[in-house]
MOPAC internal coordinates of N, CA, C and O (Angstrom, degrees):
PM7 1SCF
backbone

  N    0.0000 0     0.00 0     0.00 0    0    0    0
  C    1.4408 1     0.00 0     0.00 0    1    0    0
  C    1.5301 1   107.92 1     0.00 0    2    1    0
  O    1.2310 1   120.59 1   -43.89 1    3    2    1
  N    1.3476 1   116.48 1   136.11 1    3    2    1
  C    1.4587 1   120.62 1   177.23 1    5    3    2
  C    1.5183 1   110.08 1   -64.09 1    6    5    3
  O    1.2310 1   121.49 1   -28.15 1    7    6    5
  N    1.3250 1   114.76 1   151.85 1    7    6    5
  C    1.4513 1   119.15 1   176.03 1    9    7    6
  C    1.5184 1   108.18 1   -75.85 1   10    9    7
  O    1.2310 1   120.69 1   -56.53 1   11   10    9
  N    1.3264 1   116.28 1   123.47 1   11   10    9
  C    1.4555 1   120.80 1  -179.94 1   13   11   10
  C    1.5128 1   111.68 1   -96.79 1   14   13   11
  O    1.2310 1   121.59 1    -4.65 1   15   14   13
  N    1.3037 1   114.56 1   175.35 1   15   14   13
  C    1.4628 1   122.45 1   176.65 1   17   15   14
  C    1.5269 1   108.48 1   -83.12 1   18   17   15
  O    1.2310 1   120.11 1   -36.76 1   19   18   17
  N    1.3178 1   117.40 1   143.24 1   19   18   17
  C    1.4609 1   121.85 1   179.59 1   21   19   18
  C    1.5242 1   110.03 1  -100.39 1   22   21   19
  O    1.2310 1   121.18 1   -46.83 1   23   22   21
  N    1.3408 1   115.34 1   133.17 1   23   22   21
  C    1.4606 1   120.72 1   174.29 1   25   23   22
  C    1.5231 1   108.54 1  -130.19 1   26   25   23
  O    1.2310 1   120.64 1   -19.81 1   27   26   25
  N    1.3106 1   116.38 1   160.19 1   27   26   25
  C    1.4564 1   122.69 1   176.31 1   29   27   26
  C    1.5219 1   108.40 1  -109.82 1   30   29   27
  O    1.2310 1   120.91 1   -47.84 1   31   30   29
  N    1.3320 1   115.86 1   132.16 1   31   30   29
  C    1.4602 1   120.84 1   175.32 1   33   31   30
  C    1.5206 1   107.41 1  -119.52 1   34   33   31
  O    1.2310 1   120.82 1   -46.46 1   35   34   33
  N    1.3208 1   116.03 1   133.54 1   35   34   33
  C    1.4537 1   121.18 1  -177.90 1   37   35   34
  C    1.5158 1   111.43 1   -93.18 1   38   37   35
  O    1.2310 1   121.82 1   -42.61 1   39   38   37
  N    1.3177 1   114.13 1   137.39 1   39   38   37
  C    1.4498 1   121.12 1   169.51 1   41   39   38
  C    1.5216 1   107.25 1   -91.51 1   42   41   39
  O    1.2310 1   120.58 1    28.25 1   43   42   41
  N    1.3162 1   116.49 1  -151.75 1   43   42   41
  C    1.4579 1   120.21 1   176.86 1   45   43   42
  C    1.5209 1   109.45 1   -79.30 1   46   45   43
  O    1.2310 1   121.14 1   -29.12 1   47   46   45
  N    1.3162 1   115.42 1   150.88 1   47   46   45
  C    1.4545 1   119.76 1   177.75 1   49   47   46
  C    1.5123 1   111.51 1    64.32 1   50   49   47
  O    1.2310 1   120.81 1    48.27 1   51   50   49
  N    1.3278 1   116.06 1  -131.73 1   51   50   49
  C    1.4667 1   120.59 1  -175.38 1   53   51   50
  C    1.5248 1   113.27 1  -101.18 1   54   53   51
  O    1.2310 1   120.15 1  -165.47 1   55   54   53
  N    1.3257 1   117.31 1    14.53 1   55   54   53
  C    1.4738 1   120.09 1   179.92 1   57   55   54
  C    1.5217 1   110.98 1   -80.05 1   58   57   55
  O    1.2310 1   121.42 1   -53.66 1   59   58   57
  N    1.3353 1   114.89 1   126.34 1   59   58   57
  C    1.4647 1   121.66 1   178.64 1   61   59   58
  C    1.5190 1   108.67 1  -128.59 1   62   61   59
  O    1.2310 1   120.66 1   -42.06 1   63   62   61
  N    1.3304 1   116.35 1   137.94 1   63   62   61
  C    1.4515 1   122.34 1  -177.90 1   65   63   62
  C    1.5250 1   109.63 1  -121.09 1   66   65   63
  O    1.2310 1   120.93 1   -41.90 1   67   66   65
  N    1.3181 1   115.83 1   138.10 1   67   66   65
  C    1.4618 1   121.95 1   179.12 1   69   67   66
  C    1.5290 1   108.67 1   -92.45 1   70   69   67
  O    1.2310 1   120.72 1   -54.49 1   71   70   69
  N    1.3252 1   116.23 1   125.51 1   71   70   69
  C    1.4560 1   122.64 1   177.58 1   73   71   70
  C    1.5215 1   109.13 1  -119.44 1   74   73   71
  O    1.2310 1   121.06 1   -39.42 1   75   74   73
  N    1.3273 1   115.58 1   140.58 1   75   74   73
  C    1.4557 1   121.09 1   172.05 1   77   75   74
  C    1.5211 1   106.80 1   -98.73 1   78   77   75
  O    1.2310 1   120.61 1   -53.55 1   79   78   77
  N    1.3216 1   116.43 1   126.45 1   79   78   77
  C    1.4672 1   122.59 1  -173.22 1   81   79   78
  C    1.5184 1   110.40 1  -105.69 1   82   81   79
  O    1.2310 1   121.49 1   -45.33 1   83   82   81
  N    1.3349 1   114.75 1   134.67 1   83   82   81
  C    1.4665 1   122.74 1   179.30 1   85   83   82
  C    1.5222 1   109.08 1  -129.02 1   86   85   83
  O    1.2310 1   119.91 1   -30.26 1   87   86   85
  N    1.3289 1   117.78 1   149.74 1   87   86   85
  C    1.4644 1   119.62 1   170.98 1   89   87   86
  C    1.5410 1   109.62 1   -56.24 1   90   89   87
  O    1.2310 1   120.85 1   -33.69 1   91   90   89
  N    1.3222 1   115.98 1   146.31 1   91   90   89
  C    1.4665 1   121.29 1  -174.49 1   93   91   90
  C    1.5237 1   112.37 1   -52.57 1   94   93   91
  O    1.2310 1   119.58 1   139.33 1   95   94   93
  N    1.3198 1   118.41 1   -40.67 1   95   94   93
  C    1.4623 1   121.50 1  -174.19 1   97   95   94
  C    1.5283 1   113.58 1   -74.00 1   98   97   95
  O    1.2310 1   119.50 1   174.82 1   99   98   97
  N    1.3347 1   118.55 1    -5.18 1   99   98   97
  C    1.4645 1   121.59 1   179.30 1  101   99   98
  C    1.5222 1   109.93 1   -63.76 1  102  101   99
  O    1.2310 1   120.60 1   -47.38 1  103  102  101
  N    1.3204 1   116.45 1   132.62 1  103  102  101
  C    1.4645 1   121.36 1   176.83 1  105  103  102
  C    1.5260 1   108.43 1   -82.02 1  106  105  103
  O    1.2310 1   120.55 1   -65.81 1  107  106  105
  N    1.3131 1   116.55 1   114.19 1  107  106  105
  C    1.4639 1   121.90 1  -178.93 1  109  107  106
  C    1.5138 1   109.98 1  -114.90 1  110  109  107
  O    1.2310 1   120.97 1   -45.00 1  111  110  109
  N    1.3104 1   115.75 1   135.00 1  111  110  109
  C    1.4580 1   121.26 1   171.60 1  113  111  110
  C    1.5167 1   105.88 1  -130.60 1  114  113  111
  O    1.2310 1   121.02 1   -75.04 1  115  114  113
  N    1.3164 1   115.65 1   104.96 1  115  114  113
  C    1.4602 1   120.44 1  -179.39 1  117  115  114
  C    1.5190 1   108.68 1  -151.92 1  118  117  115
  O    1.2310 1   121.26 1   -17.72 1  119  118  117
  N    1.3083 1   115.20 1   162.28 1  119  118  117
  C    1.4552 1   119.50 1  -176.12 1  121  119  118
  C    1.5151 1   110.89 1  -125.35 1  122  121  119
  O    1.2310 1   121.82 1   -20.59 1  123  122  121
  N    1.3174 1   114.12 1   159.41 1  123  122  121
  C    1.4606 1   123.29 1   173.11 1  125  123  122
  C    1.5215 1   112.32 1    58.16 1  126  125  123
  O    1.2310 1   120.83 1  -104.86 1  127  126  125
  N    1.3279 1   116.02 1    75.14 1  127  126  125
  C    1.4528 1   118.32 1  -176.42 1  129  127  126
  C    1.5136 1   113.75 1  -149.69 1  130  129  127
  O    1.2310 1   122.13 1   -21.71 1  131  130  129
  N    1.3166 1   113.52 1   158.29 1  131  130  129
  C    1.4533 1   123.15 1   165.74 1  133  131  130
  C    1.5246 1   104.09 1   -98.33 1  134  133  131
  O    1.2310 1   120.02 1   -42.46 1  135  134  133
  N    1.3291 1   117.57 1   137.54 1  135  134  133
  C    1.4626 1   119.51 1   179.70 1  137  135  134
  C    1.5225 1   110.47 1  -129.43 1  138  137  135
  O    1.2310 1   121.16 1   -27.60 1  139  138  137
  N    1.3129 1   115.39 1   152.40 1  139  138  137
  C    1.4565 1   122.03 1   176.56 1  141  139  138
  C    1.5240 1   108.77 1  -126.20 1  142  141  139
  O    1.2310 1   121.35 1   -44.22 1  143  142  141
  N    1.3148 1   115.03 1   135.78 1  143  142  141
  C    1.4523 1   121.16 1   173.21 1  145  143  142
  C    1.5296 1   105.30 1   -94.35 1  146  145  143
  O    1.2310 1   120.88 1   -53.30 1  147  146  145
  N    1.3210 1   115.93 1   126.70 1  147  146  145
  C    1.4616 1   121.99 1  -171.47 1  149  147  146
  C    1.5220 1   112.33 1  -122.79 1  150  149  147
  O    1.2310 1   121.43 1   -25.52 1  151  150  149
  N    1.3270 1   114.88 1   154.48 1  151  150  149
  C    1.4632 1   121.78 1   169.30 1  153  151  150
  C    1.5233 1   106.51 1  -119.76 1  154  153  151
  O    1.2310 1   120.71 1   -52.73 1  155  154  153
  N    1.3131 1   116.24 1   127.27 1  155  154  153
  C    1.4695 1   121.04 1   179.84 1  157  155  154
  C    1.5195 1   108.42 1   -73.39 1  158  157  155
  O    1.2310 1   120.90 1   -62.47 1  159  158  157
  N    1.3076 1   115.88 1   117.53 1  159  158  157
  C    1.4637 1   123.47 1   176.06 1  161  159  158
  C    1.5130 1   106.99 1  -124.05 1  162  161  159
  O    1.2310 1   120.67 1   -21.67 1  163  162  161
  N    1.2965 1   116.33 1   158.33 1  163  162  161
  C    1.4488 1   118.25 1   176.31 1  165  163  162
  C    1.5112 1   108.09 1   -84.63 1  166  165  163
  O    1.2310 1   117.73 1   -52.87 1  167  166  165
  N    1.3059 1   121.92 1   127.13 1  167  166  165
  C    1.4551 1   128.44 1     9.97 1  169  167  166
  C    1.5226 1   113.67 1  -101.04 1  170  169  167
  O    1.2310 1   119.23 1  -169.60 1  171  170  169
  N    1.3193 1   119.07 1    10.40 1  171  170  169
  C    1.4694 1   120.46 1  -176.14 1  173  171  170
  C    1.5133 1   112.28 1  -148.01 1  174  173  171
  O    1.2310 1   120.82 1    49.32 1  175  174  173
  N    1.3275 1   116.03 1  -130.68 1  175  174  173
  C    1.4538 1   122.46 1  -176.00 1  177  175  174
  C    1.5177 1   110.33 1  -128.78 1  178  177  175
  O    1.2310 1   120.91 1   -31.82 1  179  178  177
  N    1.3294 1   115.86 1   148.18 1  179  178  177
  C    1.4624 1   122.04 1   169.10 1  181  179  178
  C    1.5183 1   107.41 1  -103.78 1  182  181  179
  O    1.2310 1   120.54 1   -43.66 1  183  182  181
  N    1.3167 1   116.56 1   136.34 1  183  182  181
  C    1.4639 1   122.41 1   179.38 1  185  183  182
  C    1.5244 1   107.79 1   -86.74 1  186  185  183
  O    1.2310 1   120.91 1   -62.05 1  187  186  185
  N    1.3402 1   115.86 1   117.95 1  187  186  185
  C    1.4597 1   121.76 1  -178.86 1  189  187  186
  C    1.5202 1   112.72 1   -95.71 1  190  189  187
  O    1.2310 1   120.83 1   146.41 1  191  190  189
  N    1.3415 1   116.03 1   -33.59 1  191  190  189
  C    1.4691 1   120.55 1  -175.68 1  193  191  190
  C    1.5233 1   108.20 1  -159.17 1  194  193  191
  O    1.2310 1   120.85 1   -33.93 1  195  194  193
  N    1.3378 1   115.97 1   146.07 1  195  194  193
  C    1.4582 1   122.27 1   177.13 1  197  195  194
  C    1.5217 1   107.88 1  -127.76 1  198  197  195
  O    1.2310 1   120.78 1   -54.78 1  199  198  197
  N    1.3327 1   116.12 1   125.22 1  199  198  197
  C    1.4581 1   120.74 1  -179.93 1  201  199  198
  C    1.5149 1   110.89 1  -135.85 1  202  201  199
  O    1.2310 1   121.00 1    -1.34 1  203  202  201
  N    1.3250 1   115.70 1   178.66 1  203  202  201
  C    1.4608 1   120.45 1   173.32 1  205  203  202
  C    1.5163 1   108.26 1  -145.90 1  206  205  203
  O    1.2310 1   120.83 1   -27.83 1  207  206  205
  N    1.3102 1   116.01 1   152.17 1  207  206  205
  C    1.4540 1   120.32 1  -177.36 1  209  207  206
  C    1.5195 1   110.92 1  -154.83 1  210  209  207
  O    1.2310 1   121.12 1   -25.13 1  211  210  209
  N    1.3093 1   115.46 1   154.87 1  211  210  209
  C    1.4539 1   121.05 1   173.07 1  213  211  210
  C    1.5137 1   111.41 1   -80.81 1  214  213  211
  O    1.2310 1   120.09 1   157.33 1  215  214  213
  N    1.3542 1   117.43 1   -22.67 1  215  214  213
  C    1.4695 1   120.92 1  -179.42 1  217  215  214
  C    1.5196 1   109.53 1  -152.55 1  218  217  215
  O    1.2310 1   121.21 1   -54.26 1  219  218  217
  N    1.3176 1   115.29 1   125.74 1  219  218  217
  C    1.4563 1   121.93 1   174.79 1  221  219  218
  C    1.5118 1   106.54 1  -115.04 1  222  221  219
  O    1.2310 1   120.75 1   -60.08 1  223  222  221
  N    1.3210 1   116.18 1   119.92 1  223  222  221
  C    1.4629 1   118.80 1   178.64 1  225  223  222
  C    1.5178 1   109.06 1  -129.16 1  226  225  223
  O    1.2310 1   121.28 1   -29.26 1  227  226  225
  N    1.3036 1   115.15 1   150.74 1  227  226  225
  C    1.4569 1   119.59 1  -176.66 1  229  227  226
  C    1.5088 1   109.93 1    68.88 1  230  229  227
  O    1.2310 1   120.28 1    34.50 1  231  230  229
  N    1.3069 1   117.08 1  -145.50 1  231  230  229
  C    1.4623 1   120.66 1   177.17 1  233  231  230
  C    1.5206 1   109.75 1  -120.88 1  234  233  231
  O    1.2310 1   120.85 1  -138.99 1  235  234  233
  N    1.3137 1   115.98 1    41.01 1  235  234  233
  C    1.4632 1   127.08 1  -179.74 1  237  235  234
  C    1.5320 1   112.69 1    45.76 1  238  237  235
  O    1.2310 1   120.82 1  -141.91 1  239  238  237
  N    1.3242 1   116.03 1    38.09 1  239  238  237
  C    1.4583 1   121.00 1  -178.91 1  241  239  238
  C    1.5274 1   113.02 1   -69.16 1  242  241  239
  O    1.2310 1   120.43 1   170.47 1  243  242  241
  N    1.3277 1   116.79 1    -9.53 1  243  242  241
  C    1.4636 1   118.96 1   177.99 1  245  243  242
  C    1.5343 1   111.59 1  -105.71 1  246  245  243
  O    1.2310 1   119.83 1  -165.45 1  247  246  245
  N    1.3305 1   117.92 1    14.55 1  247  246  245
  C    1.4645 1   121.52 1   179.67 1  249  247  246
  C    1.5246 1   109.10 1   -63.30 1  250  249  247
  O    1.2310 1   119.64 1   -42.32 1  251  250  249
  N    1.3355 1   118.29 1   137.68 1  251  250  249
  C    1.4717 1   120.13 1  -178.64 1  253  251  250
  C    1.5356 1   114.01 1   -62.24 1  254  253  251
  O    1.2310 1   119.81 1   159.22 1  255  254  253
  N    1.3223 1   117.96 1   -20.78 1  255  254  253
  C    1.4680 1   120.92 1   179.60 1  257  255  254
  C    1.5311 1   112.96 1  -100.31 1  258  257  255
  O    1.2310 1   119.96 1  -165.67 1  259  258  257
  N    1.3251 1   117.68 1    14.33 1  259  258  257
  C    1.4666 1   120.76 1  -175.05 1  261  259  258
  C    1.5303 1   112.28 1   -54.27 1  262  261  259
  O    1.2310 1   119.52 1   136.11 1  263  262  261
  N    1.3110 1   118.53 1   -43.89 1  263  262  261
  C    1.4718 1   120.44 1  -179.55 1  265  263  262
  C    1.5238 1   110.48 1   -61.67 1  266  265  263
  O    1.2310 1   120.49 1   142.09 1  267  266  265
  N    1.3206 1   116.68 1   -37.91 1  267  266  265
  C    1.4665 1   119.94 1   178.47 1  269  267  266
  C    1.5254 1   110.89 1   -71.20 1  270  269  267
  O    1.2310 1   120.03 1   143.48 1  271  270  269
  N    1.3440 1   117.54 1   -36.52 1  271  270  269
  C    1.4691 1   120.59 1   174.99 1  273  271  270
  C    1.5345 1   109.45 1   -59.79 1  274  273  271
  O    1.2310 1   120.93 1   135.47 1  275  274  273
  N    1.3369 1   115.83 1   -44.53 1  275  274  273
  C    1.4637 1   120.83 1   180.00 1  277  275  274
  C    1.5228 1   110.85 1   -62.17 1  278  277  275
  O    1.2310 1   120.76 1   133.57 1  279  278  277
  N    1.3381 1   116.15 1   -46.43 1  279  278  277
  C    1.4629 1   121.00 1  -179.00 1  281  279  278
  C    1.5302 1   111.65 1   -62.71 1  282  281  279
  O    1.2310 1   120.56 1   148.37 1  283  282  281
  N    1.3320 1   116.54 1   -31.63 1  283  282  281
  C    1.4738 1   121.45 1  -179.95 1  285  283  282
  C    1.5240 1   112.02 1   -82.72 1  286  285  283
  O    1.2310 1   120.23 1   175.29 1  287  286  285
  N    1.3357 1   117.17 1    -4.71 1  287  286  285
  C    1.4626 1   120.95 1   176.14 1  289  287  286
  C    1.5176 1   115.18 1    83.69 1  290  289  287
  O    1.2310 1   119.92 1  -146.98 1  291  290  289
  N    1.3224 1   117.76 1    33.02 1  291  290  289
  C    1.4777 1   120.85 1  -179.43 1  293  291  290
  C    1.5196 1   110.79 1   -54.60 1  294  293  291
  O    1.2310 1   121.53 1   -39.05 1  295  294  293
  N    1.3529 1   114.68 1   140.95 1  295  294  293
  C    1.4606 1   119.93 1   178.84 1  297  295  294
  C    1.5219 1   112.42 1  -130.90 1  298  297  295
  O    1.2310 1   120.19 1   155.59 1  299  298  297
  N    1.3390 1   117.24 1   -24.41 1  299  298  297
  C    1.4617 1   121.53 1  -173.93 1  301  299  298
  C    1.5280 1   111.14 1  -142.71 1  302  301  299
  O    1.2310 1   121.25 1   -16.80 1  303  302  301
  N    1.3160 1   115.21 1   163.20 1  303  302  301
  C    1.4550 1   122.32 1   171.99 1  305  303  302
  C    1.5257 1   107.40 1  -129.41 1  306  305  303
  O    1.2310 1   121.07 1   -42.26 1  307  306  305
  N    1.3189 1   115.56 1   137.74 1  307  306  305
  C    1.4589 1   121.35 1   177.30 1  309  307  306
  C    1.5131 1   109.68 1  -114.37 1  310  309  307
  O    1.2310 1   120.55 1   -38.65 1  311  310  309
  N    1.3279 1   116.56 1   141.35 1  311  310  309
  C    1.4620 1   120.04 1  -179.86 1  313  311  310
  C    1.5283 1   110.53 1  -125.85 1  314  313  311
  O    1.2310 1   121.85 1   -36.82 1  315  314  313
  N    1.3199 1   114.07 1   143.18 1  315  314  313
  C    1.4614 1   123.12 1   176.91 1  317  315  314
  C    1.5253 1   106.03 1  -131.29 1  318  317  315
  O    1.2310 1   120.20 1   -68.03 1  319  318  317
  N    1.3133 1   117.23 1   111.97 1  319  318  317
  C    1.4692 1   121.81 1  -177.21 1  321  319  318
  C    1.5220 1   109.48 1   -72.33 1  322  321  319
  O    1.2310 1   121.04 1   -49.28 1  323  322  321
  N    1.3347 1   115.61 1   130.72 1  323  322  321
  C    1.4616 1   122.19 1   176.62 1  325  323  322
  C    1.5313 1   107.87 1  -148.28 1  326  325  323
  O    1.2310 1   120.24 1   -72.87 1  327  326  325
  N    1.3375 1   117.14 1   107.13 1  327  326  325
  C    1.4657 1   121.10 1  -176.54 1  329  327  326
  C    1.5325 1   114.90 1   -63.34 1  330  329  327
  O    1.2310 1   119.72 1   147.55 1  331  330  329
  N    1.3156 1   118.14 1   -32.45 1  331  330  329
  C    1.4608 1   121.72 1  -175.78 1  333  331  330
  C    1.5307 1   111.03 1   -82.38 1  334  333  331
  O    1.2310 1   120.21 1   -57.44 1  335  334  333
  N    1.3373 1   117.21 1   122.56 1  335  334  333
  C    1.4640 1   120.22 1   178.97 1  337  335  334
  C    1.5268 1   110.26 1   -63.35 1  338  337  335
  O    1.2310 1   120.16 1   143.81 1  339  338  337
  N    1.3199 1   117.30 1   -36.19 1  339  338  337
  C    1.4649 1   120.59 1   177.46 1  341  339  338
  C    1.5221 1   110.64 1   -62.07 1  342  341  339
  O    1.2310 1   120.09 1   133.23 1  343  342  341
  N    1.3338 1   117.43 1   -46.77 1  343  342  341
  C    1.4599 1   120.78 1  -178.80 1  345  343  342
  C    1.5286 1   111.93 1   -69.90 1  346  345  343
  O    1.2310 1   119.56 1   149.65 1  347  346  345
  N    1.3306 1   118.44 1   -30.35 1  347  346  345
  C    1.4723 1   120.04 1   174.79 1  349  347  346
  C    1.5238 1   109.40 1   -59.75 1  350  349  347
  O    1.2310 1   121.09 1   135.16 1  351  350  349
  N    1.3246 1   115.52 1   -44.84 1  351  350  349
  C    1.4532 1   120.22 1  -179.49 1  353  351  350
  C    1.5323 1   111.14 1   -65.73 1  354  353  351
  O    1.2310 1   120.50 1   137.88 1  355  354  353
  N    1.3334 1   116.65 1   -42.12 1  355  354  353
  C    1.4650 1   121.07 1   178.36 1  357  355  354
  C    1.5294 1   110.42 1   -60.64 1  358  357  355
  O    1.2310 1   120.47 1   132.36 1  359  358  357
  N    1.3291 1   116.70 1   -47.64 1  359  358  357
  C    1.4656 1   120.83 1  -178.67 1  361  359  358
  C    1.5224 1   111.30 1   -65.72 1  362  361  359
  O    1.2310 1   120.51 1   138.49 1  363  362  361
  N    1.3267 1   116.63 1   -41.51 1  363  362  361
  C    1.4616 1   120.09 1   178.20 1  365  363  362
  C    1.5340 1   109.90 1   -58.27 1  366  365  363
  O    1.2310 1   120.08 1   130.08 1  367  366  365
  N    1.3199 1   117.46 1   -49.92 1  367  366  365
  C    1.4703 1   121.27 1  -179.05 1  369  367  366
  C    1.5227 1   111.37 1   -62.74 1  370  369  367
  O    1.2310 1   120.48 1   140.07 1  371  370  369
  N    1.3351 1   116.69 1   -39.93 1  371  370  369
  C    1.4576 1   121.70 1   178.71 1  373  371  370
  C    1.5368 1   110.53 1   -59.55 1  374  373  371
  O    1.2310 1   120.66 1   133.84 1  375  374  373
  N    1.3081 1   116.35 1   -46.16 1  375  374  373
  C    1.4654 1   120.90 1   179.89 1  377  375  374
  C    1.5281 1   111.76 1   -68.46 1  378  377  375
  O    1.2310 1   120.29 1   140.88 1  379  378  377
  N    1.3307 1   117.06 1   -39.12 1  379  378  377
  C    1.4669 1   120.63 1   178.80 1  381  379  378
  C    1.5244 1   110.35 1   -61.91 1  382  381  379
  O    1.2310 1   120.29 1   137.54 1  383  382  381
  N    1.3312 1   117.05 1   -42.46 1  383  382  381
  C    1.4669 1   120.34 1   178.87 1  385  383  382
  C    1.5192 1   110.59 1   -59.92 1  386  385  383
  O    1.2310 1   120.10 1   139.37 1  387  386  385
  N    1.3297 1   117.42 1   -40.63 1  387  386  385
  C    1.4575 1   120.78 1  -178.12 1  389  387  386
  C    1.5258 1   112.35 1   -74.47 1  390  389  387
  O    1.2310 1   119.79 1   133.68 1  391  390  389
  N    1.3397 1   118.00 1   -46.32 1  391  390  389
  C    1.4637 1   121.19 1  -173.94 1  393  391  390
  C    1.5292 1   113.91 1   -89.64 1  394  393  391
  O    1.2310 1   119.95 1   153.45 1  395  394  393
  N    1.3274 1   117.69 1   -26.55 1  395  394  393
  C    1.4608 1   123.62 1  -177.60 1  397  395  394
  C    1.5317 1   112.93 1    46.58 1  398  397  395
  O    1.2310 1   120.11 1  -125.76 1  399  398  397
  N    1.3596 1   117.39 1    54.24 1  399  398  397
  C    1.4718 1   119.23 1  -178.79 1  401  399  398
  C    1.5246 1   111.82 1   -63.91 1  402  401  399
  O    1.2310 1   120.71 1   -44.35 1  403  402  401
  N    1.3027 1   116.26 1   135.65 1  403  402  401
  C    1.4640 1   122.53 1  -177.96 1  405  403  402
  C    1.5340 1   111.89 1   -55.21 1  406  405  403
  O    1.2310 1   120.18 1   139.03 1  407  406  405
  N    1.3406 1   117.26 1   -40.97 1  407  406  405
  C    1.4620 1   120.05 1  -175.53 1  409  407  406
  C    1.5178 1   113.25 1   -72.57 1  410  409  407
  O    1.2310 1   119.25 1   166.14 1  411  410  409
  N    1.3186 1   119.04 1   -13.86 1  411  410  409
  C    1.4649 1   120.69 1   173.31 1  413  411  410
  C    1.5251 1   111.83 1   -81.98 1  414  413  411
  O    1.2310 1   120.47 1   171.29 1  415  414  413
  N    1.2988 1   116.70 1    -8.71 1  415  414  413
  C    1.4782 1   120.60 1  -179.99 1  417  415  414
  C    1.5161 1   111.81 1   -89.85 1  418  417  415
  O    1.2310 1   120.16 1   165.71 1  419  418  417
  N    1.3206 1   117.31 1   -14.29 1  419  418  417
  C    1.4827 1   121.00 1  -177.86 1  421  419  418
  C    1.5061 1   111.39 1   -73.03 1  422  421  419
  O    1.2310 1   120.10 1   180.00 1  423  422  421

């Protein structure tokens, strides 16, 4: 896997999560993670969607919201490795509360 750029995303309060960001077309095969679908804006990124999965393979081209990701202008995906399925869900919800991405409301 190519070395991606690291960014910090804040949850509620003082919780901060480290995400490695890759261009959308990067083929990723990794397990146990929270992921964010991002759009590159100046000077940083807009969070379009926050999810979690036990296995991410390919470039999530079969995601049920892919058409909406495309319409929203997705450019990158960020991953945060978290082995615990319970903690993946906790972190995902924490980030959703802070960022309130439109595509998580659908």
